[in-house]
N, C-alpha and C positions, 0 to 999 in steps of 0.2 A: 238330938231323938227329941225335941219337945217339937221342932220344927216337925218334925216327921210326923209326928202326933196329928200338928195340926192340920196336916195334906188328907191326912185319914179322915179327922172330922167334917173336912168338910167337905166330902164327895158324901155323906152321910145326909138327906137334906133337911129332915130337922134340926141334927144336931147342929151340921154345916149352918144354919142360920141364924142358931142360936150362941155359934159361937161369934158369928161376927158383929151380933148384936150387944154381946155383952164387952166384948172386943171395942168397944164402941160408947161403952157405957165407964169404961172403968180408966179408960185410954183422955190423957191430959189434952186441954186443946192447947198445943204451943200456937201455929201460923196456918195459914191458908196451905200455902201449898204443901208442907208438908201434912199436911191431916188428911189431902187429899190422897197423895202420894202413898201416906199409910193406909188408906180406907181399902183405897182400890186393890193392893199389896195384897192384903189381909181376906181377898178376897168378898168385899163390899163392892157396889155397882154405884150410876152415876140417883138410885133413890126413884121415888115414886112418882114421879112426875114424866119419867123417861119409858114409866113402862104402864098399862092396861089402859084405861079410859082415856085418862089424862095423855095419855102419850097418844092414842087416837085424835085426838080432840088440836093437838097440837099441830099432829101431821096433816092436817086436814085441810089448816087454818095456811098453814105454809106451803103445799101445797099448790090451791088454790091461788095463792098469792104470787107465787112464783109462776104460774102459766098466764095469770090477766097482764103481768109484768111483762112479759120473754124477759124473766131473767136468766142468764148464761153460766155467771160467776157467779158463788157464794162463798165467804167464813165464817169458819162461827168458831168464835172463842169461849173455848169449853165444852169440847167435842163429847168429852165423860167416855164412858163404853160403847156409845158406839148403837147403845140399842133404837136410840129414838130414829136415828137418820137411815135406820132397816126401813122406816115406814115414808123416807121421807124422798119423793125424785128433784136429784138438785145434777141440774146439766155436766157441771165442773160445781166440784169440792174441795177443798179447805178446812181440814179439823184441825183445833190447834187445841191445846191440853199444859197444864204447868204437872199432871202428873206421866211420868214415864210407863207408870203400870198401865194406862189409860191409855197412853199410843198403838204399846203396845197390841193390847188384846182391839183396839181398833185395825192397825195394818195385819194383823191375822183372820177378822170377819170379812177383810173386803178386802183380801188380798188379790181376787180373781176382778176386778172391781177398778179400772185404769181412770178414769174419771172423777177416783178419790185419792187425794193426799193429807197426810199426816204429819203434823207435827212437833214435838217437843219447844213449847216454851216458854224460858222464865220469868220469875216478875221482877227481877234486876238487868233485863238486857233492854237497850234503847231501843226509843220507838226507830221502826221503820216502814216503807210502804211497798215492801215486797209482797204482802200478804192481800193488797187493792184490789178490790171486788166490787160487783156493782150492789150487791146485798151483803151488809154483816152483820152477824145475827149473835144475839146473847139469850141462850132458854136456859130461864132456870139457874142461873150464876149469882145475880149482885147480890142478892139476901144472902148468900154466903161468903161476900169479900168483908169478912170484918174490918181490916186492918184500914183507916180510912187511905194511908199513903197507896195501901193493895188498889182500893177503889178509885183514887184518881189516876193512877197509873192503867189499870184496867179499861176502866171510859174513855181515856183521849185514846187509846191505842183499837176500841173498838169503832169510836167517830173517825178514826182519821182513815182507816180501810175499807169505809165503806163509800164507795163514788155515788151510788144516787140512792142508796134508799141503806136504814138501819133499824132491824125488827129488834126489838127487846121483850122477855117474855119474864115479867119480873112482879111481885107486890111491886108497892111505889106509894109505900108509907113510911113513916119513921118512929121506929123503935130502937129502945137500947138492946144491945147485945143477947145474947142469951147460947154460950159454948162456941158451934162456929156459926151461928146464925145472924143478919144484922139488916131490919130491914130498911131500906131508904127509899127516902124520896126524891128518884133520879130525875126526872121533868124538870126539875129547878136547875138543878146541875148543868142539864145539856142546853138550856135557856140560855143560862149564863155564859157557856164553855164553847158550845159549838152554835151559836146563833143562826148560820147558814140552813141547819136543821128542824123543818117545821113537823109538830106532831100533826099528821093528817086524818091519825086512823087508831080509836082504843076498841081491841076486840072484847068483851068482858068473856067473863072464862063461862064455857056450858055447868061446868062444876065447881062453882062459886065455894068455897070455904066453911065447913058447917059442922070445924070439931075432927074431924079424921083425913089427916093428910096421905091416908092410903086410894081415898077414890076424891078428893078435893082439894081445891087448890087456892092463894090468895092472891094467886098470879094470873096476869091478866095480858095479852098483847097488845104492845105499846109501835106504833109504826111511823116513823120520822122519815122523813125525804130529803133529800139536798138541794133547796129550794135554787141556788146558785149553778148550779153541776148542769139541772135536767134545764133549768132554760136557756143557760146556752147552748146546751144540745139542741133546744127545738130551734133555737135563731141561728144555727147553722144552715 
């Protein structure tokens, strides 16, 4: 009965939004994976960064990069609800997420688009190369990885999957965690753990953070290039 009531309330715009909002407030943070599954299952979305003018800014940068570098294959670690993906033009795309609800949402939205594939990827799975792509991406994800072990595993997967480039859209500062957010200075981690990848460009946010998460963000674009792979390809 309670679940049926929630479904009815979520269909009412204002009440539905309030229901999701208050469920996030009272819900105790347990673990990154379970948090996001609960959030999507309760009718929540990928957050402000995947909607409105922030989403438009991200799509413009990514689409121009894809065209300029002639990227054919893309893998995204943390595809979320797919709203950002609606705005992007990827020739061949693989979306991964730890939330089954998010994956199911994406599969439904893009069910008639054969250029896109979606897979559930558990945090405790071993690393592999089955998702190797020219471009590996992380958009608005890193600062949500509160647990250090989850962060380490995620970053290794992200950079292991990018044969030519890795693009990260995130904050790049150190701050103590608050609920499901922990800001990290990830470029130092990359330099130490994946020295073959060089930071070649930082695209500052068109809407830098001014206290309102709805229309501004602490995140910028960081583009890393795999110098070893690209130099080898040019020498052939």
